[in-house]
LUMVEX-340500 format. One line per field, with one value per residue (C-alpha): residue number from 1; residue in one letter; x, y, z. Coordinates in Angstrom, 3 decimals. Layout:
<rs>
num: [NUM_...]
residu: [A_...]
x: [X_...]
y: [Y_...]
z: [Z_...]
</rs>
This chain:
<rs>
num: [1_2_3_4_5_6_7_8_9_10_11_12_13_14_15_16_17_18_19_20_21_22_23_24_25_26_27_28_29_30_31_32_33_34_35_36_37_38_39_40_41_42_43_44_45_46_47_48_49_50_51_52_53_54_55_56_57_58_59_60_61_62_63_64_65_66_67_68_69_70_71_72_73_74_75_76_77_78_79_80_81_82_83_84_85_86_87_88_89_90_91_92_93_94_95_96_97_98_99_100_101_102_103_104_105_106_107_108_109_110_111_112_113_114_115_116_117_118_119_120_121_122_123_124_125_126_127_128_129_130_131_132_133_134_135_136_137_138_139_140_141_142_143_144_145_146_147_148_149_150_151_152_153_154_155_156_157_158_159_160_161_162_163_164_165_166_167_168_169_170_171_172_173_174_175_176_177_178_179_180_181_182_183_184_185_186_187_188_189_190_191_192_193_194_195_196_197_198_199_200_201_202_203_204_205_206_207_208_209_210_211_212_213_214_215_216_217_218_219_220_221_222_223_224_225_226_227_228_229_230_231_232_233_234_235_236_237_238_239_240_241_242_243_244_245_246_247_248_249_250_251_252_253_254_255_256_257_258_259_260_261_262_263_264_265_266_267_268_269_270_271_272_273_274_275_276_277_278_279_280_281_282_283_284_285_286_287_288_289_290_291_292_293_294_295_296_297_298_299_300_301_302_303_304_305_306_307_308_309_310_311_312_313_314_315_316_317_318_319_320_321_322_323_324_325_326_327_328_329_330_331_332_333_334_335_336_337_338_339_340_341_342_343_344_345_346_347_348_349_350_351_352_353_354_355_356_357_358_359_360_361_362_363_364_365_366_367_368_369_370_371_372_373_374_375_376_377_378_379_380_381_382_383_384_385_386_387_388_389_390_391_392_393_394_395_396_397_398_399_400_401_402_403_404_405_406_407_408_409_410_411_412_413_414_415_416_417_418_419_420_421_422_423_424_425_426_427_428_429_430_431_432_433_434_435_436_437_438_439_440_441_442_443_444_445_446_447_448_449_450]
residu: [M_F_K_K_I_L_I_A_N_R_G_E_I_A_L_R_I_I_R_T_C_K_E_M_G_I_K_T_V_A_V_Y_S_T_A_D_A_D_S_L_P_V_R_F_A_D_E_A_V_C_I_G_P_P_A_S_A_E_S_Y_L_K_I_S_N_I_L_S_A_A_E_I_T_N_A_D_A_I_H_P_G_Y_G_F_L_S_E_N_A_K_F_S_R_M_C_K_E_H_G_F_K_F_I_G_A_L_P_E_Q_I_E_G_M_G_D_K_A_T_A_K_A_T_M_I_A_A_G_V_P_C_V_P_G_S_A_G_I_L_E_S_Y_E_E_A_L_K_V_A_E_E_T_V_Y_P_I_M_L_K_A_T_A_G_G_G_G_K_G_M_R_V_V_W_S_K_E_E_M_K_D_A_W_E_G_T_R_R_E_A_K_A_A_F_G_N_D_G_M_Y_M_E_K_F_I_E_E_P_R_H_I_E_I_Q_I_A_G_D_Q_Y_G_A_F_C_H_L_S_E_R_D_C_S_I_Q_R_R_H_Q_K_L_V_E_E_T_P_S_P_F_M_T_P_A_L_R_K_K_M_G_E_S_A_I_K_A_A_S_A_V_N_Y_E_G_V_G_T_V_E_F_L_V_D_K_H_K_N_Y_Y_F_M_E_M_N_T_R_I_Q_V_E_H_T_I_T_E_E_V_I_N_Y_D_L_V_K_E_Q_I_L_I_A_A_G_V_P_I_S_G_K_N_Y_L_P_K_A_H_A_I_Q_C_R_I_N_A_E_D_P_F_N_N_W_M_P_N_P_G_T_L_T_T_Y_H_E_P_G_G_I_G_I_R_L_D_T_H_V_Y_G_G_Y_T_I_P_P_N_Y_D_S_M_I_S_K_L_I_V_V_A_Q_T_R_Q_E_A_I_K_K_M_S_R_A_L_D_E_Y_I_V_E_G_V_K_T_T_I_P_F_H_Q_R_L_M_K_N_E_Q_F_I_K_G_D_Y_T_T_K_F_M_E_E_W_D_Y_T_K_E_S_Y_G]
x: [35.974_35.080_31.527_30.817_33.762_33.783_35.966_37.011_38.203_36.822_37.232_38.871_40.523_37.069_35.290_38.721_38.154_34.184_34.784_36.953_35.163_31.884_33.540_34.882_30.993_31.329_29.223_30.748_29.433_31.134_31.527_31.541_32.060_28.785_30.981_30.722_27.149_27.042_30.045_30.304_31.426_28.400_26.437_27.832_28.860_25.978_25.590_26.837_26.920_27.843_30.422_30.480_30.949_33.893_36.806_38.681_39.722_35.788_34.859_37.214_40.043_37.466_38.184_35.123_32.705_34.531_33.963_30.627_29.138_30.784_29.027_25.845_26.211_27.395_31.040_33.436_36.698_37.574_40.105_41.678_43.218_45.826_46.165_44.257_43.955_46.296_48.838_47.239_48.981_46.166_43.485_44.789_44.661_41.484_39.670_41.311_39.896_36.971_36.095_37.102_39.997_42.152_43.006_46.620_49.654_49.341_49.753_53.277_54.127_53.047_54.445_58.315_58.366_56.521_59.632_62.167_65.175_63.466_63.374_66.871_67.825_65.701_67.808_70.918_70.343_69.165_71.553_69.558_71.603_70.343_71.835_74.836_74.219_73.412_72.209_69.268_68.003_70.475_70.931_71.848_73.115_76.780_76.169_74.673_77.635_79.716_77.673_77.733_81.520_81.770_79.190_80.573_78.271_76.047_73.867_69.615_68.583_65.450_61.997_62.040_58.292_57.533_55.917_54.738_58.464_57.649_60.391_63.583_66.369_69.825_72.853_75.928_77.975_79.386_78.231_74.685_74.645_73.043_70.177_69.434_69.215_67.060_64.667_63.885_63.177_60.870_59.145_58.757_57.525_54.947_53.670_54.035_54.249_57.668_60.677_63.320_65.843_68.232_70.803_71.584_73.555_72.519_72.268_72.725_70.788_69.023_66.501_63.313_62.210_60.282_59.643_56.099_56.063_53.008_53.163_50.951_50.082_52.874_55.717_55.987_57.240_56.855_58.202_56.396_59.155_59.764_58.459_59.865_58.630_61.160_58.978_58.611_57.466_58.208_58.750_54.706_54.647_53.377_53.978_54.967_56.195_56.951_59.480_62.003_63.899_66.435_66.874_68.548_67.814_70.808_70.041_66.032_67.500_69.143_66.574_64.387_66.413_67.004_63.211_62.445_65.008_63.018_59.300_61.267_62.417_59.552_57.777_55.266_51.808_50.003_50.690_53.465_56.045_59.954_61.199_64.647_66.848_69.454_72.071_73.603_76.310_72.783_74.511_70.309_69.709_66.884_64.881_61.546_59.189_55.219_52.778_49.753_48.247_50.017_48.283_50.704_49.667_47.590_50.413_52.437_48.766_48.804_51.796_51.677_47.696_47.591_44.776_46.288_43.235_42.133_45.452_45.320_41.614_42.777_46.578_44.013_41.424_44.461_44.668_48.407_49.952_52.484_55.811_56.071_58.094_56.538_58.253_57.096_55.544_54.694_54.875_52.548_52.889_50.396_49.687_48.002_45.321_44.881_42.384_45.319_46.242_50.856_50.548_49.928_52.176_49.793_47.283_44.474_41.280_38.241_34.709_32.134_33.203_31.019_32.111_33.877_35.186_37.230_39.770_38.875_40.933_43.282_45.532_43.724_42.733_41.253_40.535_38.219_35.091_34.891_31.989_30.650_28.292_30.265_31.907_35.065_35.272_38.371_38.838_40.705_43.312_43.603_43.584_40.336_41.578_44.980_45.420_47.052_48.229_50.145_51.979_54.363_57.169_57.837_57.693_54.466_53.316_54.437_52.499_49.155_49.960_50.000_47.063_45.295_45.791_44.807_40.960_40.531_38.126_37.921_36.408_35.364_38.595_42.002_43.501_47.494_46.173_48.833_51.272_51.262_50.896_53.803_56.136_54.759_56.872_59.729_63.192_64.639_61.377_61.600_64.723_64.211_66.878_65.620_66.216_64.184_66.044_63.461_61.631_63.734_65.854_62.862_61.046_57.290_55.632_58.124_57.443_54.642_52.240_50.638]
y: [1.171_4.622_4.784_8.028_11.059_14.201_15.016_18.776_20.066_20.662_19.796_16.949_15.527_15.772_13.374_10.961_10.058_9.750_7.128_5.678_5.766_4.165_1.119_0.585_1.558_4.482_7.368_10.427_14.366_16.868_20.547_22.899_27.102_28.976_28.734_24.929_24.272_23.114_20.479_17.356_16.299_18.136_15.451_12.730_12.542_10.947_14.454_17.993_21.344_24.782_25.996_29.344_32.222_31.861_33.023_30.490_32.480_32.187_28.555_25.460_27.310_27.949_25.339_26.010_25.760_22.669_20.657_22.123_20.202_17.295_17.702_17.952_15.107_12.731_12.084_10.483_11.056_13.859_13.401_16.622_15.546_18.533_21.891_24.030_22.264_19.032_20.560_22.159_21.333_22.488_21.901_18.021_18.762_19.983_17.231_14.753_17.302_17.159_13.339_13.161_11.192_13.256_11.008_12.398_12.789_13.618_17.786_17.290_15.182_18.391_20.927_18.506_18.450_21.776_23.960_23.144_23.612_21.324_18.730_19.081_18.956_15.785_14.240_14.699_13.170_10.089_9.567_11.140_12.926_16.509_19.801_20.965_24.939_25.746_24.040_25.592_28.810_31.967_34.140_37.345_38.662_38.490_34.520_34.148_35.588_32.672_30.076_31.360_31.097_27.567_26.528_28.086_29.690_29.499_28.972_29.105_30.996_29.642_30.504_27.828_28.539_28.663_26.773_27.107_28.643_31.525_32.229_31.767_32.638_31.776_33.909_33.434_35.549_37.390_39.820_39.618_38.467_41.560_42.621_39.250_38.840_41.421_40.671_37.440_38.143_41.008_37.869_35.479_37.896_38.921_35.278_33.924_35.797_34.415_35.753_33.050_32.220_29.011_28.195_25.418_24.414_25.339_21.722_22.763_20.461_19.008_16.551_16.546_12.879_11.535_8.963_7.811_6.197_4.917_4.455_2.081_3.424_0.629_1.679_-0.492_1.525_0.891_2.519_2.816_3.545_7.313_10.333_12.352_15.537_17.957_19.044_22.354_26.009_28.610_25.353_24.757_21.192_20.584_16.527_13.540_10.178_6.702_5.230_8.065_7.701_9.149_6.292_2.872_-0.058_0.653_4.724_3.358_1.319_3.793_6.272_4.131_3.428_6.981_7.684_4.989_6.241_9.418_7.921_6.143_9.217_10.792_7.494_8.819_7.874_7.924_8.622_10.715_11.950_12.442_15.255_14.770_16.925_14.332_15.783_14.895_12.959_10.749_11.895_12.809_15.183_16.194_18.941_18.779_15.573_16.489_15.017_14.231_12.721_14.546_15.511_13.562_9.815_8.696_7.205_4.865_3.725_2.738_0.974_-0.580_-0.992_0.231_2.994_5.344_7.488_3.315_2.684_6.125_5.611_2.050_3.420_5.816_3.042_1.336_-1.405_-2.936_-2.009_-5.239_-3.465_-4.315_-2.287_-1.769_-1.403_-0.042_-2.496_-0.266_3.541_6.373_9.698_12.377_15.836_18.621_20.002_23.810_26.912_28.767_30.486_29.408_31.248_34.362_34.469_31.328_33.810_31.992_31.528_30.806_30.515_28.012_24.982_25.255_21.714_19.199_15.833_13.430_11.261_7.098_3.634_2.188_2.953_6.272_8.229_11.121_12.479_15.821_17.809_19.400_18.956_20.492_23.808_24.026_27.486_27.129_30.142_31.992_31.923_28.613_26.797_26.577_22.983_21.560_17.836_15.401_13.365_9.975_7.608_3.793_1.894_-1.059_1.157_5.147_5.422_3.990_6.094_9.457_8.461_7.184_10.709_11.811_10.756_11.764_14.745_15.349_13.970_15.990_18.483_21.924_25.152_28.576_28.601_28.647_25.428_24.305_20.855_22.614_23.243_19.797_18.514_20.275_18.772_15.276_16.263_17.616_15.934_16.209_15.251_12.630_11.158_11.733_14.181_17.174_18.641_21.536_24.089_22.142_25.154_27.963_26.830_25.564_28.266_25.888_29.142_28.974_25.398_24.048_21.817_18.839]
z: [88.412_88.533_87.525_85.730_84.563_83.792_81.016_82.093_78.837_75.249_71.703_70.117_73.280_75.257_72.534_72.940_76.021_75.939_73.491_75.450_78.427_76.395_75.617_78.965_79.908_82.025_82.063_80.465_81.929_79.305_80.581_78.121_77.322_75.600_72.271_72.739_72.985_69.849_69.476_69.349_72.943_74.313_72.356_72.567_76.229_78.773_80.473_79.848_81.754_81.009_82.831_81.603_78.987_75.942_77.919_79.231_82.613_83.465_81.715_81.232_83.981_86.680_89.159_91.208_88.151_87.137_90.754_91.001_87.620_89.485_92.597_90.845_88.236_90.588_89.023_90.406_88.832_86.555_83.582_82.443_78.635_78.057_77.980_80.393_83.959_83.365_84.438_87.519_90.764_92.452_90.744_91.293_94.707_95.249_92.833_96.021_98.418_96.865_97.225_93.338_91.460_88.998_86.057_86.201_88.319_91.743_92.946_94.550_90.952_89.237_90.667_90.869_87.058_86.277_87.822_85.141_87.691_90.112_87.506_86.111_89.900_90.042_86.805_87.607_90.975_89.589_86.909_84.109_81.006_81.790_78.837_80.847_82.516_85.684_88.279_89.435_89.071_88.381_91.310_89.268_86.122_87.348_88.435_84.987_82.866_85.282_84.730_80.511_80.271_82.383_79.590_76.752_74.533_72.662_76.041_76.809_78.848_79.903_82.205_85.106_84.591_80.873_78.194_74.592_73.669_75.185_77.826_75.749_74.188_72.234_73.465_70.915_72.623_75.765_74.613_73.645_77.167_78.999_76.779_76.672_80.764_81.286_78.104_78.679_82.571_81.475_79.074_81.331_84.388_81.899_80.465_84.061_86.527_87.378_86.525_87.799_85.098_84.226_81.582_79.444_77.079_73.510_71.213_67.451_65.147_67.694_67.256_69.992_70.393_73.940_74.967_76.407_79.945_82.290_86.251_88.360_92.063_93.312_91.585_88.291_85.576_81.860_78.197_74.987_73.620_71.348_69.130_66.894_67.554_65.533_62.593_65.121_64.114_67.165_69.659_68.708_66.964_63.753_63.132_64.719_63.901_65.484_64.913_64.919_61.868_64.083_66.380_66.441_68.465_71.302_71.124_72.055_74.369_76.393_76.107_77.568_79.986_81.446_81.004_83.815_86.064_85.546_86.308_88.999_90.382_91.578_91.604_88.727_88.588_85.357_82.261_80.520_78.336_79.404_76.058_75.325_72.904_70.937_68.960_66.044_67.856_69.338_72.208_74.745_77.268_79.365_78.302_80.704_81.576_80.742_83.504_81.190_78.035_74.885_71.817_70.221_72.020_68.694_66.930_69.648_70.155_66.365_66.802_69.349_69.521_73.065_74.306_75.996_77.901_78.764_80.666_82.123_83.568_84.524_86.523_88.306_89.167_90.901_87.938_88.126_84.699_83.862_83.547_80.131_77.600_74.082_71.079_67.726_65.386_62.726_60.983_62.190_60.983_62.525_61.210_63.178_61.028_62.606_61.437_60.149_57.207_56.792_54.134_56.420_58.872_59.951_61.335_63.255_60.924_62.551_60.848_59.812_57.415_54.740_52.983_55.239_53.858_55.224_54.771_54.695_53.650_55.638_58.023_58.336_61.656_61.891_65.492_65.070_67.252_64.031_61.401_58.345_59.147_62.514_63.936_64.905_68.079_67.846_71.482_71.699_70.116_66.875_66.191_64.112_64.240_63.576_61.133_61.254_59.130_60.266_57.899_57.795_56.670_56.465_53.197_52.884_56.029_53.747_51.005_52.694_54.199_50.951_49.909_52.797_53.018_48.642_49.939_53.163_51.877_54.577_53.260_54.464_56.875_55.968_57.141_57.431_54.848_51.859_54.047_55.527_51.606_50.116_53.902_52.051_49.041_50.446_50.038_52.991_55.341_52.689_53.914_57.388_57.823_59.488_62.459_64.836_62.823_59.526_59.547_59.410_57.068_54.217_52.276_51.707_50.439_47.076_46.696_44.495_45.327_42.175]
</rs>
């Protein structure tokens, strides 16, 4: 087992990893930018090393600085968390070259699943259902036009190096195709330095449902059931729950089997997710594989009593997994609490927390790195916490979340708490009748709360 792990991340996920390491008797090293000098991960890690100024490119994305910090602290493994370098094949490879175990996927797995066109081809070969569309990267506009006619409109153009909702555009007819093709390529080139495009059938009224997977170093795999991530704004998740209110036992079994096929196809090592789009007829299609821990891993942990960060560390240390699949034994919901103003186009609102009171009680979990008096820097993602509840039924979980949100007091900055309060009162959400289009159709600003 590892003696010391360096956490190449910040915020709540860094503190989350530190907690598990302490419970396992493993020493920890936090790295931080000058903007995060007063953060809780720095305070609670056994050691902390400053790796640069606030800009991510000069700190949390600076591979040489992170490896130097690991060298001088004698760490023997590096946990990347999520975001930043967690799905960077070069970083995974350089960790190995410098004698550190990367607690995550192998470089070839990150590369294979990070390129969406390659990932889709791999899944088709493995017999995993995929959205109809191009077989790979489109070589020309003429080819795109031909594939669109064969696939049948509406279609979606996607950047092969895309992510975070960028480099994606729905095309409803042949007349829109030329402008969409040129515009999406320009956006992809600017955002990712790669204008490679592929095409998929646009799935109407879709649910976004992902399956949690794990694979060890010996070819054993398991799944840990599903999470419904369909409440999104501009492809960014806002709320996640498990089990999905849309799921049936038969669909769960089929999707779980497909997720295992996907993991087997790349001989996956570590913890990850296989993400699917599911249409209203319960047909499901592979979307992508995330080769890292997910922001929403918390709700899976709550319904199956399973520490996924601990499992990541055990797998990286060469401990075999049981190979047993897991099913949810309760219902859990997670709300992402961001320092954003949902009534002003979700503008980020960094600043100092003048008043801060956390909710409590049975079935309440709060993963956060902030505290009263803490100043949220403007340099990073605006998420300040993840509020998680678990109860025996979905209706009980919704009521528990509503109560917890009422108790959660944050002053000094605008947050998304008022939005979530309204969501927990929304009849459509309460019924479980929602798709990824929910946020486009619901004007929450006109609904009162109380």
